[in-house]
C-alpha positions in Angstrom: 49.7 71.3 40.6 52.4 68.8 41.5 56.0 68.3 40.4 55.1 65.5 37.9 52.5 67.7 36.1 54.9 70.6 36.0 57.7 68.4 34.5 55.3 67.0 31.8 54.4 70.6 30.9 58.1 71.5 30.7 58.9 68.6 28.4 55.9 69.6 26.2 57.0 73.2 26.0 60.7 72.2 25.2 59.5 69.8 22.5 57.2 72.4 21.0 60.2 74.7 20.5 63.0 72.2 19.8 65.4 74.5 17.9 65.1 77.4 20.4 65.4 74.9 23.4 68.5 73.4 21.9 70.1 76.8 21.3 69.3 77.6 24.9 71.0 74.4 26.1 74.1 75.0 23.9 76.0 77.1 26.5 75.3 74.4 29.1 76.3 71.6 26.8 79.6 73.3 25.8 80.4 74.2 29.4 79.7 70.8 30.9 81.5 69.0 28.1 84.5 71.3 28.5 84.6 70.6 32.2 84.3 66.8 31.8 87.0 66.8 29.0 89.5 68.9 31.0 89.0 67.1 34.3 89.3 63.7 32.6 92.4 64.6 30.6 94.1 66.3 33.5 93.3 63.4 35.7 94.6 60.9 33.1 97.8 62.9 32.6 98.4 63.2 36.4 97.9 59.4 36.8 100.2 58.7 33.8 103.0 60.9 35.3 102.5 59.4 38.8 102.7 55.9 37.4 105.9 56.8 35.5 107.5 58.2 38.7 106.2 55.1 40.6 108.0 52.8 38.2 111.3 54.6 39.1 110.5 54.1 42.7 108.6 56.3 45.2 111.2 55.7 47.8 114.1 56.9 45.6 116.1 60.0 46.7 118.4 62.0 44.5 121.4 63.8 46.0 123.2 66.5 44.0 126.4 67.9 45.4 128.6 70.8 44.2 132.1 70.6 45.6 132.9 73.6 47.8 136.5 74.7 48.7 137.7 71.1 48.2 134.8 69.7 50.3 133.1 66.8 48.6 131.6 63.5 49.3 133.5 60.4 48.1 131.6 57.2 47.2 133.2 55.3 50.2 132.0 58.0 52.6 128.4 57.7 51.2 128.6 53.9 51.5 129.7 54.2 55.1 126.9 56.7 55.9 124.4 54.3 54.3 125.8 51.4 56.4 125.4 53.5 59.6 121.7 54.2 58.7 120.6 50.7 57.7 117.2 51.3 59.3 116.5 54.1 56.8 118.6 53.5 53.7 118.8 50.3 51.6 121.0 51.2 48.7 123.3 53.9 47.4 124.9 54.4 44.0 127.0 57.1 42.4 125.5 58.4 39.2 128.2 59.9 36.9 127.2 61.1 33.4 129.7 60.6 30.5 128.7 62.6 27.4 130.2 62.2 23.9 130.0 60.0 20.8 128.5 56.5 21.0 129.7 54.3 18.2 129.4 50.6 17.1 130.7 49.6 13.7 130.0 52.3 11.2 127.0 53.6 13.2 127.5 56.6 15.6 125.5 59.3 17.3 125.8 61.8 20.1 124.8 60.3 23.4 125.7 59.7 27.0 126.4 56.9 29.5 125.9 56.8 33.2 128.5 55.5 35.6 126.7 53.6 38.4 127.3 50.8 40.9 125.8 47.3 41.1 123.1 48.7 43.5 121.7 51.0 40.9 119.6 48.1 39.6 117.6 48.0 42.8 117.4 51.8 43.1 115.8 52.3 39.7 113.9 49.0 39.6 115.5 47.8 36.4 115.1 44.4 34.9 117.8 42.7 32.8 116.4 40.8 29.8 119.6 39.4 28.4 123.0 38.8 30.2 123.7 40.5 33.5 124.0 43.9 35.2 127.1 45.6 36.5 128.8 43.6 39.3 130.9 44.6 42.3 134.0 43.1 40.6 133.4 45.4 37.6 133.6 48.4 40.0 136.8 47.2 41.6 138.5 46.4 38.3 137.2 49.5 36.5 136.1 47.1 33.8 135.3 48.3 30.3 131.9 46.8 30.1 128.4 48.2 29.7 124.7 47.4 30.0 122.5 48.9 27.3 118.8 49.6 26.7 116.8 48.2 23.8 117.2 51.4 21.8 121.0 50.9 21.5 120.5 47.1 21.0 118.2 47.7 18.0 120.1 50.7 16.5 123.6 49.3 16.7 123.3 45.5 16.8 119.8 44.1 16.1 117.4 42.3 18.4 119.1 39.6 20.5 122.6 40.3 18.9 124.2 42.7 21.3 125.8 40.5 24.0 129.6 40.3 23.7 129.7 43.0 21.0 131.8 46.2 21.4 130.3 49.7 21.9 132.6 52.7 21.9 132.1 55.8 24.0 134.5 58.6 23.1 136.7 56.0 21.4 136.9 53.7 24.5 135.6 50.2 23.6 133.1 48.7 26.0 131.9 45.1 25.9 128.1 44.7 26.1 127.3 42.3 29.0 123.6 43.0 29.4 120.5 44.3 27.8 117.7 45.8 29.9 114.0 44.9 29.5 112.1 47.2 27.1 110.1 50.0 28.9 109.1 52.6 26.4 108.9 51.2 22.8 112.7 51.6 22.4 112.4 55.2 21.3 115.3 57.7 21.2 115.5 59.8 24.4 113.2 57.3 26.3 113.8 55.1 29.2 115.2 52.5 26.7 117.9 54.9 25.5 120.4 54.2 28.3 123.9 53.0 28.7 125.2 52.0 32.1 128.9 51.5 32.9 130.8 51.0 36.2 131.1 54.3 38.0 134.9 53.8 38.4 135.2 53.4 34.6 133.1 56.6 34.2 135.5 58.5 36.6 138.4 57.3 34.4 136.7 58.4 31.2 135.8 61.8 32.6 139.4 62.3 33.8 138.4 63.6 37.2 137.4 62.0 40.5 134.4 64.2 41.3 131.1 62.5 42.1 128.3 65.0 42.2 125.2 62.8 42.0 124.1 59.9 44.1 121.0 57.8 43.9 119.7 56.6 47.3 116.9 54.1 48.1 115.0 54.5 51.4 113.9 51.2 53.1 110.3 52.0 52.2 108.0 55.0 51.3 107.1 55.6 55.0 110.8 56.3 55.8 111.5 58.6 52.8 111.1 61.9 54.8 113.3 60.7 57.7 115.9 59.4 55.3 115.9 62.7 53.4 116.4 64.5 56.7 119.4 62.5 57.9 121.0 62.8 54.4 120.7 66.6 54.7 122.3 66.5 58.1 125.1 64.4 56.8 125.7 66.8 53.9 125.5 69.9 56.0 128.2 68.4 58.2 130.4 67.5 55.2 129.8 70.6 53.0 128.7 73.2 55.5 126.3 75.2 53.2 123.0 74.0 51.9 123.4 76.1 48.8 125.9 73.5 47.6 123.7 70.4 47.8 120.2 69.4 47.0 118.3 66.4 48.3 114.9 65.6 46.7 112.8 62.5 46.9 110.7 61.0 44.2 107.7 61.2 46.6 108.3 64.9 47.0 108.5 65.4 43.3 105.2 63.4 42.8 103.5 65.6 45.5 104.8 68.8 43.9 103.7 67.6 40.5 100.2 66.6 41.8 99.8 70.1 43.4 100.8 71.8 40.2 98.5 69.7 38.1 95.6 70.2 40.5 96.2 74.0 40.4 96.3 73.9 36.6 93.1 71.8 36.5 91.3 74.3 38.7 92.3 77.2 36.5 91.2 75.4 33.3 87.9 74.3 34.9 87.2 77.9 36.0 87.8 79.1 32.4 85.5 76.4 31.1 83.0 77.5 33.7 82.6 80.8 31.9 80.6 78.8 29.3 78.3 77.6 32.1 77.7 81.2 33.2 76.9 82.2 29.6 74.6 79.2 29.3 72.8 80.3 32.5 72.3 83.8 31.2 70.9 82.3 28.0 68.4 80.2 30.0 67.3 83.3 32.0 67.0 85.3 28.8 64.8 82.7 27.1 62.7 82.2 30.2 62.0 85.9 30.4 61.0 85.8 26.7 58.8 82.8 27.5 57.1 84.6 30.4 56.3 87.5 28.1 55.0 85.2 25.4 52.8 83.3 27.9 51.5 86.3 29.9 47.9 85.6 28.8 48.2 81.9 29.7 49.5 82.9 33.2 46.6 85.3 33.6 44.1 82.6 32.7 45.7 80.1 35.2 45.7 82.7 38.0 42.1 83.6 37.3 41.2 79.9 37.6 42.9 79.7 41.1 46.5 79.0 40.5 48.7 80.4 43.3 52.0 82.2 42.9 53.9 79.2 44.1 52.3 77.1 41.4 53.3 79.5 38.6 56.8 79.9 40.1 57.2 76.1 40.3 56.2 75.7 36.7 58.8 78.1 35.3 61.6 77.0 37.7 61.0 73.3 36.8 61.0 74.3 33.1 64.3 76.1 33.4 65.8 73.3 35.4 64.6 70.7 32.9 66.2 72.7 30.0 69.5 72.9 32.0 69.3 69.2 33.0 68.8 67.9 29.5 71.7 70.2 28.3 73.8 68.8 31.2 73.1 65.2 30.3 74.0 65.9 26.6 77.2 67.7 27.7 78.2 64.8 29.9 77.8 62.3 27.2 79.5 64.4 24.6 82.3 65.3 27.0 82.9 61.7 28.0 83.1 60.5 24.4 85.6 63.3 23.5 87.6 62.7 26.6 88.0 58.9 25.8 88.9 59.7 22.1 91.4 62.5 23.1 92.9 60.2 25.7 93.6 57.6 23.1 95.0 60.1 20.6 96.9 62.4 22.9 98.0 60.3 25.8 97.7 56.8 24.3 95.8 55.8 27.4 92.3 54.7 28.3 90.6 57.6 30.1 87.2 57.5 31.6 85.5 60.4 33.4 85.2 59.8 37.1 81.8 59.2 38.7 82.4 62.2 41.0 83.0 64.6 38.0 79.8 63.4 36.3 77.8 63.9 39.5 79.3 67.3 40.1 78.7 68.3 36.5 75.1 67.2 36.5 74.5 68.9 39.9 76.0 72.2 38.6 73.8 72.0 35.4 70.6 71.6 37.6 71.7 74.4 39.9 72.3 76.7 37.0 68.9 76.1 35.6 67.1 76.6 38.9 69.3 79.6 39.8 68.9 81.5 36.5 65.3 80.4 36.1 64.3 81.9 39.5 64.1 85.5 38.3 61.8 84.8 35.3 59.7 82.5 37.5 59.3 85.2 40.1 58.3 87.7 37.5 55.7 85.3 36.1 54.4 84.5 39.6 54.0 88.2 40.4 52.0 89.1 37.3 48.6 90.8 38.0 46.0 88.4 36.6 43.8 91.3 35.3 46.8 92.9 33.5 47.8 89.4 32.2 44.4 88.7 30.8 44.4 92.1 29.0 47.9 91.4 27.5 47.8 90.8 23.7 
């Protein structure tokens, strides 16, 4: 008896016991669906985070310095270092946080500004929608000006009405000279909730001359590691102890994040895989029951000349078919849930990868064949005389 005939018999048997067959498939359906959903969502989340970091710039390097025994790095020293390493570094900018109260008119809230240089625009890949960004002359003159995000524009002034208006930070009035392009729906705490001022003005507002954070832009992604290495050498020479400084690239952060997300995905898939194990045990259990119920049928077939391999093929194909159908249902259900969950949770269009679908289907087939082997072997080894006597 060939494969085609065995498959037709398997479909007939499954259709004759629809409810029992569906309950047998349920473990496979849940397991496959869970794997598809988790892999799709984790893949979508990883891609979303990667894209977010990529917008900031994969060749960006952040340098954090803690002054040690009077040893620190002045902006002029950092600029000189960058000039000496033009083949590796494009731009450098101090990044000085100024925390306090932000006020315009009668509106006020807790917030912060960042003191940066004119090169910060290139480092963070920012786009100015209205007005201009900070200029070198603003740095030299310690100008009381600021560039704001669309969150501040809408909260304090209204769309298109911010340029030339005054914004106070800790009581110091700053003239708005630019508004950045919207990036994240102008929400509080988002990339649109930003205020940039000249770093020399930030030093004055903070009341100290310490610059502990610098943004650095490597010439391209291929030179990030080399640029990071020379920055560490420079800081080690200046500070003398690597416990007092940290140099981390955006590329390194993306790699670390991807590794962490992949590890998390593996753990979640393994947990979801328990459902597949339960589903496989369910298939084996039902097939053993089926062998018992069809003992007389097996005896008749053997007495008519059916060989052990024919009986084994029939039951293995039946188990594989049950698992296959469950796998297909699980893939469809998992894909639909993944797309819906992506829209609701991540606000992104998520589609299961072809690889995950192929792997899920292959696993479902393997489970059916693997867990169907023992019942098939039991059926094949039945003594035809004993099987005919079975009632």
